C-alpha positions in Angstrom: 82.7 111.6 90.0 83.4 114.7 92.0 85.2 113.7 95.2 86.1 117.2 96.6 84.0 120.3 96.1 84.4 123.8 97.6 81.7 126.4 97.2 82.4 130.0 98.0 84.9 129.1 100.7 86.5 132.0 102.6 88.9 131.9 105.5 89.7 135.0 107.6 92.2 135.0 110.5 92.0 137.6 113.2 95.5 138.9 114.1 95.3 141.4 116.9 93.1 144.1 115.3 93.8 143.1 111.8 91.8 140.7 109.7 93.8 138.5 107.3 91.8 137.2 104.3 93.7 134.0 103.6 91.1 132.6 101.1 88.3 134.6 99.4 85.2 132.9 97.9 87.1 129.9 96.5 85.0 127.5 94.4 86.3 124.4 92.6 85.8 120.7 92.3 88.2 117.7 91.9 87.3 114.4 90.3 88.0 111.1 91.8 91.4 109.7 90.7 92.9 113.1 89.7 96.5 114.1 90.3 95.7 117.7 91.3 97.8 120.7 92.4 96.8 123.8 94.3 99.5 126.2 93.1 100.6 129.6 94.0 103.4 131.7 95.6 104.1 131.8 99.3 101.3 133.4 101.2 98.8 132.9 98.4 96.5 130.8 100.5 97.2 127.4 99.0 98.2 125.7 102.3 95.0 127.2 103.9 92.9 125.6 101.1 94.6 122.3 101.7 94.0 122.5 105.4 90.3 123.3 104.7 90.0 120.2 102.5 91.9 118.2 105.2 89.4 119.3 107.9 92.2 120.8 110.0 91.0 124.3 109.4 87.4 125.3 109.4 86.3 127.9 106.8 84.9 131.2 107.9 82.1 130.7 105.3 81.3 128.5 102.5 80.6 124.8 101.8 83.1 121.8 101.9 81.9 118.5 100.3 84.0 115.4 100.6 83.0 112.3 98.7 79.3 113.5 98.8 79.4 114.5 102.5 78.5 118.2 103.2 81.1 118.5 106.1 79.9 121.4 108.1 76.2 121.4 107.3 75.1 120.4 110.8 77.9 121.9 112.8 76.7 124.7 115.1 79.0 127.6 116.2 79.3 129.3 119.5 77.6 132.7 119.1 80.5 134.7 120.6 83.7 132.7 119.7 82.4 131.3 116.4 84.1 128.0 117.4 82.2 124.8 116.7 80.2 123.7 119.7 80.7 120.1 118.6 83.7 119.5 116.3 82.5 116.1 116.7 84.0 112.8 116.4 82.3 113.1 113.0 85.1 115.3 111.7 87.7 112.9 113.2 85.9 110.0 111.5 85.9 111.8 108.2 89.6 112.4 108.4 90.2 108.7 109.2 87.9 107.3 106.4 88.3 109.9 103.6 91.8 111.4 104.0 95.5 110.5 104.1 98.2 113.1 104.8 101.8 113.4 103.5 103.8 116.2 105.2 107.0 117.8 104.0 108.5 117.1 107.5 107.5 113.4 107.3 106.1 113.3 110.9 107.1 109.7 111.6 107.2 108.3 115.1 110.9 107.9 116.1 110.5 104.9 118.3 108.5 102.9 115.7 110.1 101.0 112.8 109.0 101.5 109.2 106.3 98.8 109.3 104.9 100.0 112.6 104.8 103.6 111.3 102.9 102.5 108.2 100.4 100.5 110.3 99.8 103.2 112.9 96.7 104.8 111.4 95.0 101.4 111.5 95.2 101.4 115.3 93.7 104.8 115.7 90.1 104.1 114.7 87.9 102.8 111.9 89.0 103.1 108.3 88.0 101.5 104.9 90.9 99.1 105.2 90.3 98.1 108.8 86.5 97.7 108.2 86.8 95.6 105.1 89.9 93.4 105.6 90.9 90.6 107.9 94.2 90.8 109.8 95.8 88.5 107.2 94.7 90.8 104.4 95.9 93.9 106.3 99.3 92.3 106.7 99.4 91.5 103.0 98.3 95.0 102.1 101.2 96.4 104.3 103.5 94.0 102.5 102.3 95.3 99.2 102.9 99.0 100.2 106.4 98.1 101.5 107.2 96.4 98.2 105.7 99.2 96.1 107.6 101.9 97.9 110.8 100.0 97.9 110.9 99.6 101.7 110.7 95.8 102.2 114.4 95.6 103.2 113.9 98.5 105.6 110.7 97.5 107.4 112.5 96.9 110.8 114.5 100.1 110.7 113.5 103.2 112.6 113.3 106.7 111.0 116.7 107.7 112.2 118.2 104.9 110.1 116.5 106.1 106.9 117.4 108.6 104.2 115.1 111.5 103.6 113.6 109.7 100.5 113.0 106.6 102.5 111.3 108.6 105.3 109.0 110.2 102.7 108.2 106.9 101.1 107.3 105.6 104.6 105.0 108.6 105.0 103.3 107.9 101.7 102.7 104.3 102.6 101.3 105.4 105.9 98.9 107.8 104.1 97.7 105.0 101.8 97.4 102.2 104.4 93.8 103.1 105.4 92.7 103.0 101.8 91.3 106.5 102.1 90.2 107.8 98.7 92.0 111.2 99.0 95.6 111.9 99.8 96.7 115.4 100.7 100.4 116.4 100.3 101.7 119.8 101.4 105.0 120.5 99.6 106.0 116.8 99.8 109.4 117.3 98.1 110.4 120.5 99.8 112.9 118.9 102.1 114.4 116.5 99.5 117.2 116.9 97.0 116.0 117.1 93.4 116.8 113.5 92.4 115.0 112.1 95.5 112.1 114.5 95.0 111.7 113.3 91.4 111.6 109.7 92.5 108.9 110.5 95.2 106.8 112.3 92.6 107.1 109.4 90.1 106.1 107.0 92.9 103.0 109.1 93.9 102.0 109.4 90.2 102.3 105.6 89.8 100.2 104.9 92.9 97.7 107.4 91.7 97.2 105.4 88.5 97.5 101.9 90.1 95.1 102.5 93.0 93.0 105.3 91.5 93.6 107.3 94.7 93.1 111.1 94.4 96.2 113.1 95.1 95.9 116.8 95.9 99.1 118.9 96.4 99.8 122.3 97.8 102.9 123.5 95.9 104.8 126.2 94.1 107.0 123.5 92.5 106.7 123.8 88.7 107.6 120.1 88.4 104.6 119.0 90.4 102.4 121.4 88.5 103.7 120.0 85.2 102.9 116.4 86.3 99.3 117.3 87.5 96.3 116.8 85.3 94.3 119.4 87.2 95.9 122.7 88.4 94.1 125.2 90.6 96.0 128.5 90.7 95.6 130.8 93.7 96.9 134.3 94.2 96.2 136.7 97.2 93.6 134.2 98.4 91.6 134.2 95.1 91.3 131.4 92.6 92.8 132.5 89.3 
């Protein structure tokens, strides 16, 4: 089943009097459960593509379909600014229900401990996990994520007390906690040493297989590309 589809997606940025074509007419699809990589050199447009899939960047043109939902079909733009008149709670709801994010800078809340950081998305709105599970089941699900990511003994520790690998494992568990079907990861090993990075990749690959969660990476790391079963190559904004 296709879970992500882009049709003729372009993204152009206006910088002063210059137009920058970050993505040009990109079309591809990703199947549910795939371990996929969007690969290319710096400035190729791979992060822009990931942002478009993650609904944090709206394409200038084209169609984005997530899990059968045509995202921008009914969004109207201001005639002058081309900004959505109603970026809607619908986009926020889609991010909450369909997407989880793993960032290279971790983005953990410093004053929250590991368990609280993992649980945070469940307090921000509806999600598949929150809608379908009781409080007891949610606590058991968080326990499972802590155990699976090797963080059970660290659940009461704050981010400042963790290593880089432990912070990234916390971020992965946080991305998974809502049971969103798609996890987006932007250079998730960039700020880790090679040994820790390998461990993080092996963890994500295992979770991909165990939970059938779709992982999509933006990367120029040959190791991530080699582990992926679907590679989308981009250069100068164009799919290769």
